[in-house]
N, C-alpha and C positions, 0 to 999 in steps of 0.2 A: 504494500500500500504506500502510495506516495505521501511524503510529509509536506504539507503546504502551510506557509506562514499564515496565521490567523491574527488579524488586527483587532483585538477586542479591548479589554479593560485597561490597557496600558496608558491610555490618555488621561486617566483620572489624576495621576500624581503630578502632572507637569504644571504646577502653579507657582507664581512668583510670590515673594514674601510681602510685598506692599501693594495690595490690589485696589485700595480705595484711597484717593488723594486726601480726602477730608477725615475719614474715620480710621484709615489704616486697618480696615477690617479684613480678616482672613476668611476664606471659605472653609467651614468646619468639616466639609465632606471630602476635602482634598489634602493630600500631603504636600508639604512645602519643601523648598530646597534645604531648609535647616535639618530636616530629618530624612530626606531622600538622598540619593546618589551616594550610598555607602557600600552597597554590596555588588557582587558580580551579577546577581539576578536582576537588580535594579538597573544596571547598565543595559542589559538586554531588553528589559521592559521599556526603558526610555527610548531605545532605538525602535522598537515595535510601535511605540506611540506615534512616531513620525509617519510611518506607513498608514496608520489608522486615519490620519488627516487627509489621505488621498481618497477616502471612501465617503466623503460628505458631499452635499449638494454642489457647493461651489468649485470643487475639484473634479473628480472623475465620476461621481455618482450620477449627475444629471446635467447641471447648468453649463459647466465648462465645455463638454462635448457639444451640447446643443447650440450654444451661442457662437462656438467656433465653426461648426459645420454650416450653420445658417448663413454665414458671410461668404461662403464659396458659391460658385456658379453651378454646383452640383446639388444644391439643397435650397429649399425655399420655405418660408413660414406658412402654416396652415392652421393657426391656432386662434381661439377666442381670447387668449392671453396676449394682449397687444404688444407687450415687451418683446415677445419672441418673434413676432412678425416685423416689428420696427427694427430689430437688430439686423435682420437679413436685408432690410432696405437702407441700412446705414444711416438711420435717423433715430438711433436709440437715445432716450432721455437720460440725462445724468443722474436722475433719481431712480433709475431702474433697480429693482431689488435683485434680480439675477446677476447684474453686473457687480453690485456690491458684494454678493456672496462669493463670486470668483475672487475678488480682491481680498476679502476677509479670510477665505479658507486657504488660499495659497500662502498668505502670511502666517496662518496657523502652522502650516508645514515649516515655514522658515523659522518661526520661534521655537518650535519643538526641536528642530535640527540644531539651532543655536545652543539650546540647553545641553544637548548631548555632546556637542563639540567642546563646550566649556567644561562641563562637569565630568564627563567620562575622560576627557583629555587630561584631567588632573588626577586620575586614578593611579594608585601605586601598583607595581607589579605583584605585590603580595596579595592584592585583591583580584586583579584581572591581568591575565598574561598579556604580553606585548602583542602577540599575534591577534588575540581576541580584541584587544583595545583598538588596534589599527583597523581591523575589519569593521567594528562598530562605527568608528569615526569615518571610515570610507563610505559606509552607507549614509551617514548623516550628511557628508559633503555631497554625495550624489543627489540625495533628495532635496537638499537646499538648492543645488545647481539646477535641478529640474524645475523647482518652484520658481526660481528667478527667471529661467528661460521662458516658462509659460507666461509669467507676468510681463516680461519684456516684449515678447511677441504679441501679447494681447493689448497692452497699454502703452507701449513704446518707451516711456520714461517713468521710472519708479524710484522709490527710496530703497537703498541697500542697507539692511540691518544685519549685523554679524554678531551681535551680543544679545543674550536673553533680556527680555523686559523685566526690570525689577522695580520700576516706579512709573507713574503715568507720563512723566515728561519724555520718556524714551519713545513714546508713540509718535512724537512730533519730529521725526527724522526728515531732513530735507530731501528733495528730489535729487538723484544723482545724475551725472552726465551720462550720455549713451556709452562713451568709451569706458567709464568706470563701471557701469552696469555689466557690460560684456566682459570686461577684464575679470570681474568677480565670478561670472558664470564660468569662464575658462578656468580660473584658478580652482574653483570648487570641483569641477569635473576632472581636472588634472590630479588633484589630491585623491579623488575617489578612485580613478583608474590605478593610481600607484598603490592603493591600499586594499583593493577588493580582490577576491579570488575569482578564478574563472568559473567555478561552481562551488556549491556547498556540500557536495557529496562526501568529501573526505576531510572537511575542516575539523579542528579540535575545539569544540565549544557547544553551547546550548543550542546553537542554530544549525548543527550538523544535519544534513539531509533535507533542509527546508527549501522548498521551491518558492519563488516569488521575490526573494531578496535581491537587491541590486548586485550586479556582478561587474567584473572588469570589462566584459563585452558591452554591457549597458552603458558604462561610463565612457568607454572609447567611442562608441557609436554616437552617443548624444553630443560628445565634444566635437566630433566631426560635423554633425548636423549644425551645431552652433557656429562653427567656423564657416560653413557653407552659407548660412543665413546672412553672415556679414561679408560674404564674397571673398573670404581669405582662402582661395582655392589651393594654395600650396599646403597650408596646414591641414585643411580638410582632407586633401589627398593622402597626406602622411597618416592620418587617423584611419581612413578607410582601407589603406593598404595593409593594415594589421590583420584584416580579416581574410586575406588572400595568401597565395603561395609565398612561403618564407616569413609570414607574419606570425606573431604569438597567438593569434586567434584563428589561424587557418584551420579549417575542418571542425571548428567548434559549432558553427551554425550552418544550416542548410534550409532550402525551401521545403515546406511540406508538400507532398505530392498532391494533396487535395486542398485547394484554396479555402474551402469552407471551414476547414479545421481551425483556421485562425479566428473564427468568430462564433464558436460554439462553447458550451460549458463542459465539453469533454475534450480531451487532447490539449489541455491548457498547458502553459509553460513548456511548449514544444520546441523542436529544433530551430524553428524560424523566429522564435520570440527572444528578443534581447531584454525587454522589460515589459511587464504588464501589471496592472493593478488588480489585486486579488479580491474577487467578490464571491460570496458563498451564500447559497440559499438554504433556508430551513432552520436557521438558528435565530433565537430571540423573538421578541414580540413588538418592539418599537423600531420604526423605520429610522435609519441612520441619516436623517436630513442634515443635522449640524451638531456642532458643539462637542462637549466632552461625552465619551461613551458611558453607558451604564451597563449593569449586568443583563438588562433586557434588550440591549441593542441588537439589531440585525446588521448584516454586512452585505447588503444587496445593492445592485445598481438599478436606477429607474430610467435608464436610456431605453430599455425595451418597451416600457409603457408609453413614454413620451413620443417615441418614434413609431410605435405600432399603429396599424390602420384602425379606422373606426370599428368599434365592436370588439376589438382585441387590444385597444390602446387609445391614446388621446389624439393621435394623428396631428401632433403639433407641427410636424414638418413633412414635406414631400420631396422626393427627388425631382429635379427639373427634367423637362422633356429633352433638353440638350444632352444631359449625361446618358439618358436612356438611348438616344439616337447615336451617341458616340460609340456605345458598345456594338452597334449594328454596322459600323463602317467596314469592318473586316471580318471575314469568315475564318474559321479554323481550317487546318489542313484537310480535314474531312468534310468541309462544307457546312459546318454548324455554327451557331452563335457562340460568341465568346462566353465560356462557362462562368466567368465572373459576374455576368449580368444577373443571373438568377440567384447568386449569393448576395448580391448587393441590393437588388430591386425585386419586389414581388410584382410580377407582370404576367400578362396573358400570353403564353408562348406555347401553343399546341405542338409545334414542331419539336420543342425541347421537353415535351411531357410535363409542362407546368401550366395549368389552367386556373388554379385557385390560389388564394392566399388565406392562411389561417383556416383552411377547410371551408371557406364561405363561397357560395355561388352567386351572391346577390350583387356583387360589385359590377361596375360597367367595364367589361374587358377591353373595349375599344379605347377608352380614355383614361382609365384608372391605373396609376402606378404608385407603389408604396415602398417605403424603406423595408429591407429585410435584414441587412447587416446589423448586428447587435440587438436584434429583436428575437422574441421567442418563436417566430415563425421559421420552420424548416431546420431547427437545430437538432432534431432527432430525439428530443426528450419527452415527447408525447404531449407537449403543450400546443393547443390549437386556438382556444378562445379563452382569454384570461385578461381582464382589465384589473390589474393590480401592480403596484410598484414592486415587483418581485422578479428578479433575475439574478442568477449566479454567474452570468457570462463575464469573464475577465475582460478588462479593457486593455487592448494591446497598444502600448505607447510607442514602441519601436520594434520594427520587424526587419529581418535580414533582407527582404525584398527592397526595403528603403535603402539599405547600405549599397546594394547593387546599383540601383538607379541614381543614387546620389554620387556614387563614384563615377558612373557614366557621365554625369553632368560635369564633374570636375575634369574628366578627360576632355570633354568637348570644349570647355571653357579655357583649357590650357593647350589648345590647338592639337589635340590628339584624337580628333573626331573618329578616325578609323578604328581606334582601340576601344571606343565606347560601345560598338556594336555587340561584342560578345557578352558584356554585362547586362545590357538590355535584353538580349535574346534569352538569357537564363530565366528572366521573369516571363517573357512571352512564351517560352517553350512549355512552361507549366500550364498556360492557358491554351496550349496546342495551336498557337498562331504560327504562321509561316516564318521562315528565317528572314529577319529584317535585312540582312546583308544582301540577300537575293531579291527581296521585294523592293527595297529602296537603297540600292548601292550608291556609294560615293556621295553621300549627302554633304552639303556645306555645313559650316558651323551654325548658321542661322536656321537651316532646315532641320538640323539635329535638335536645336533648341525647341522648335515646335513639335518635333516628334517626341521628345522627352516630356513635354507638357501633356501631350496626348497619352503617353504611356503611364505617367503618374496619375492622371485623372482616372483612368480605368482601374489601376491597381489599388489606389487609395481613396476612392470615392467614399464619402460618409465616414471618414476616419479622422476628421479634424486636421487634415493636411493642406487642403486646397487654398485656404485664405493665406496661410503663411507662404506657400509657393507664389501666389499672385503678388504678394507684397515684395518678396525678395527679388522676383523677376522684374519688378517695376511696371507691371501691366496697368496699374491704375493711372499712371502718369504718361503712358504711351497712347496717343489718340487712336491709333489703329487697334491696339489690343483692348483698349477700353470699349471701343465700338463692338468688338467681338464679345466681350463680357456682357454688354447690354443686349446683344442678340441671343446669348445663351440664357440669360436670366433677367427679366424686366426689373428685378430689384435693384440692379446697378444703375438704372435711370435716375435714382434719387441719391446716388453717391455724390458727395462733395469732398474736396481735398481735405485730408486728415481723418476722415471718418471711416477709413479702412480699419482703424483701431477702435476699441471700446473706450468710452470716456472715463476719466478718473471719477469715481463716485462723488457726487456733490457733498455728501455728508462727511467724506474724508477731507475734502477741500475746506469745508467749514470748520472742521475740528483742528486741522493741522495747517497753520498759517505758513509753515515752511514748505508745504507741498505745492508744486506748480501744476497748473492745468496741462493737459496734453493736447495734441492737434485736434482731437475729437470733442473737446469741451467747448 
């Protein structure tokens, strides 16, 4: 039986000693730093508490994936909750609750990581071995780097906090420069990569054999992704080369033969996954929407219900007709549709033996398409009709397919376009698509850029990738590309400069006078 890290009660003890500016009142239900951070077990529990913060609404439980997906041209709002629709239309109000939850909850990750880095960092070897200590610190650095990466790509400019909060004044950190923000992200992920193991199968410690913890591959891959986002192609290439022949991570990862296995609640933490957020169904009674966990907490994600079609979910979002049509542009080598279509989208495809979604025959097969990826439809667990915030499907943050396509992009941008073909073809071959070198030989750099944009759209649709790709490619500020986006998704007709990001929450600007607005405010 596999051992999977479970993020439960560990969040309870991570409290500062001065919680109320006027009364200096402590929470009687939580341990403080005066009595915690003493034992080996507490060091591990503190580390687990950071992971716990990835399972709440503002991180990966619901709002962050939804508000990230909705800003791409592959997804559009379909909700009575106006905030969700307006986000996709790039006119999100600064008072939006889901935007605030994203800000709040990723800084929850940051603060818990800061506590581990400070307090476990001070542990003596008589309490915690050096290898265990470094491994715990490596996880904290990775999770803080991931949180800062998501905050920076979502809000552009943010405060950088590297110490635990011990009094209210520390909440009023000034906005950092973009260079300082990204330097911190690089530094955290470099420290993580240096201290993390390739796997936990044979480590010596309480985390031995646990799946889902951050690894050297997760840190190396995310660091490469961060360099690529900032167009530092040389450093990004160095990171990605570690995954191929001659590199320390060669043969550690591989594509799953079945693309669908990346989005089901079975075959999780598989050979393609560099890092995924662990969700588990069937435990607890209270939904894990926010805040500190209790003994009755669940550890489920609500993406499945918010993305699920009417009658089996809330249908808050829909795939765009453009991304559906994009899957139809090229047939497989045996003349069939791209198999990723029916993993990503629930659509009427008689030729592919798919005519229903969620076992329902009442939808309009000529016009209706619904999300399938990350929903309970078609995952093989017997769920057909269920309107409940219940799913144990892990959220895949980084996959090996991304490493392959990002490295192909690096090769293209460094004038090695001919070398990019083989890395792209590995992803295409799993979808049984023709050899790209034969179908489109001798592409120019510009042509390959467009091809990579197409390949990434099909491989990563509805995975929170598209908006960040569009931003780093500069498509919002290229009149030709912006016109394409508007043709793909009418939501882009209401975009105005700066609003490709989410706004800094107004309540944060009101509370922290050192905080600067971002371009979306």
